[in-house]
FIKE-897872 format. One record per residue (C-alpha): x, y, z; residue in three letters. Coordinates in steps of 0.1 Angstrom, whole numbers, plus 2048, in hexadecimal, padded with zeros to 3 digits. Each point is the difference from the previous one (the first is absolute). Layout:
BEGIN
XYZALA...
//
This chain:
BEGIN
800800800MET81E8177FCALA8008207ECGLY7E18127F2ILE7EA7E2809ASP806805825ALA7EC819815VAL8187FB81DLEU8257F77FFGLU8147FC820VAL8247F97FAASP8197F781CGLY7EC81281BLEU80F801823SER7F081281DVAL80F805823ALA7F480C822TYR81B80E817ASP81B7F07EBARG7EF7DE802ALA7F67F47DDTHR7DC7F47FFVAL7FD7FA7DAVAL81E7F47EDARG8068037DAALA7DB7F97F7LEU7F77FE7DCTHR7DC7FD7F4LEU7E880B7E5THR7DA8057FCVAL7F18027DEGLY7E18127F4GLY7E17ED809GLY8147E8815GLU7FB7F7825VAL8207F7812VAL8007F2823ALA81D80A817LEU8017E681BLEU8147F781FGLY7FF7FD826ALA7FC81E817ASN81F8157FFGLY80B7F37DEALA8018247F2GLY7DF8017ECLYS7F282080FTHR8228107FETHR8017F87DBTHR7DF8117FALEU80B81F814TRP81F8037EBALA7EC7FD7E0ILE7E881C80DSER81E81680AGLY7F87FF825LEU8227F0806LEU8208087EDLYS8137E27F3PRO8247FB808SER8057F17DDALA7ED7F67E1GLY7E78107E9THR7DA8027FEVAL7F08087DEARG7DC8077F8LEU7F67FB7DCALA8258027F7GLY807821813ALA81A80081CASP7F080C821LEU82080A811ALA7FB821811GLY7DA8007F9VAL7EB80881FSER7E47E980DPRO7E681A7F6THR80E8027DCGLU8027DA7FEARG7DB7FF809ALA7F981A7E5ARG8137EB7E7ARG7EA7E2807GLY80A7ED81FILE7E37F8818ALA80B7F0821HIS7E67F2818VAL8137FB821PRO7F97E5819PHE7EE819817ASP7EA80A7E1ARG808825802GLY7DD80A80AILE7F181981APHE7E67F2817PHE7F0822806GLY7F88067DBLEU7E47F17EBTHR8057EA7E2VAL7F781D7E9ALA817818812GLU81D7E97F9HIS7FA8037DAPHE7FC826803ARG821801813LEU8107EF7E2ASP7F08177E7GLY7E97E57F3HIS7E080B811GLY7E98067E3SER7E27E97FDGLN80E7F17E0GLU8227F980FGLN7F27F081FMET7E77EB7EDASP81D7F37EAARG8147F7820ALA7E17EF80FPHE7FC7EA7E1ASP81D7EC80EHIS7F07FC822PHE7DA8067FEPRO7FC7FB825ALA80F823806LEU7E58127EDARG7E880081EASN81C808818LEU80C8207EFARG7F481681DASP80B7E981CARG81F808814LYS81C7E77F9VAL8057F8825GLY7DD7F07FFLEU8087E97E2LEU80B7DC803SER8247F77F9GLY7F67F27DEGLY7ED8207F7GLU81E81580BGLN8177EC7E9GLN7E78047E3MET802825806LEU826800800ALA8027EC7E0ILE7E58157EFSER812820808ARG8207F27EFALA7ED7F37E2LEU7EE8227FCALA82280F7F7ARG8047E77E3ARG8247F8809PRO81A7F07EALYS80D7ED81ELEU7EA7F581DLEU8127F3820MET7EC7EF81BLEU8107F8821ASP7EF7E5814GLU7DD8097F5MET7F37E2813SER80E80B822LEU7E57FA81AGLY7E67F37E7LEU7F07DE7FEALA80B7EB7E3PRO7DD8017F1VAL8038267FDILE8227FD7F1VAL7F27E87E7GLY7E881C7F4ARG81A81B7FELEU81C7EF7EDLEU7EC7F87E1PRO7F78257FDVAL8268077FFVAL8057E57E5ARG7E480D7EBGLU80C824802TYR8237F77F5ALA7F47EC7E3THR7E681A7F4SER81581F804THR8247F57FAGLY80A80C823THR81D7ED810GLY7FA7F3823VAL81A7F881ALEU7EF7EC81CLEU80E7F9823VAL7E87E780FGLU8017E881EGLN7E67E87F1HIS81A7F17E9VAL7EA7E87ECGLN7E581A7FCMET81A8187F2ALA80F7E77E9LEU7DE7F67F3LYS7FB8237F0ILE8248087F9ALA8147FA7E0ASP8227FE811ARG80F801822GLY820809813TYR8097F2822ILE816815817LEU8137F181DSER814816818HIS7FF81C7E6GLY80D7EB7E3GLU7EF7F07E3LEU7FC7DB808ALA7EB7F57E2ALA7EB80C7E4SER7EA7F17E5GLY7DD7FD7F3THR7E5800819ALA7F57DD7F6GLU8237F2805ALA805811822LEU7DE7F580CSER8087DC7F9LYS822801812ASP7F57FB824SER8237F980BALA80D8217F3LEU7E381380FLEU8057EF822ALA8258077FFALA7FA8257F8SER7E880581DTYR80D7E881ALEU8268037F9GLY8197E67F5GLY8057F27DDSER7E67F27E9ALA8137DF802GLU7FD800825ASP7DB8067FFGLN7FA7E57E6ALA8137E7815ALA7EE808820SER
//
């Protein structure tokens, strides 16, 4: 997926906190219309990778390119203007505001714009005047994703969208992401704790272990390699897990 076919190109990315390297020489790509799962245990460096792509953290090495353009020195705000939509694990919402006020805050508050956003999650239509703090966790996540989709991004990054949600709710959200990527050509980089659910809608996946790339491949191949997935999340080698 290199070159002009790639929405996102990350090449040799390293990120450090207080001189401790958290992500080491990571290389990955996301193509237009492609859903890519970024997997790994807690502390593997997944969220750090998304922050670096968004510009919220400065890499110690490597490059990040969006649609072929190097983002070195580009602010987080400008990266968002250029087409990166990042939904963080805390959803980035304000409990004291209504659903409609969130869209007005983003500059997408017209009736037409909100209706278009609600097409993805019709359950939000009747909740537009309700304060977000009164919504269920699933409804809050629908809002967070809808706000990102309303911007028509080139790259959508979702960080643990299932956090705190029942698997049945996650099973309703992920297909919307898949359909959106396919229908619009938006590239999606998905960090998700429900590994098999993520791989079910993904095209490809990357597995991080202690900040380094441990494996990559098609979603189908990764989902079938239970030893590799167990090793990545439980520690040790794939051979050790297969033998146990």
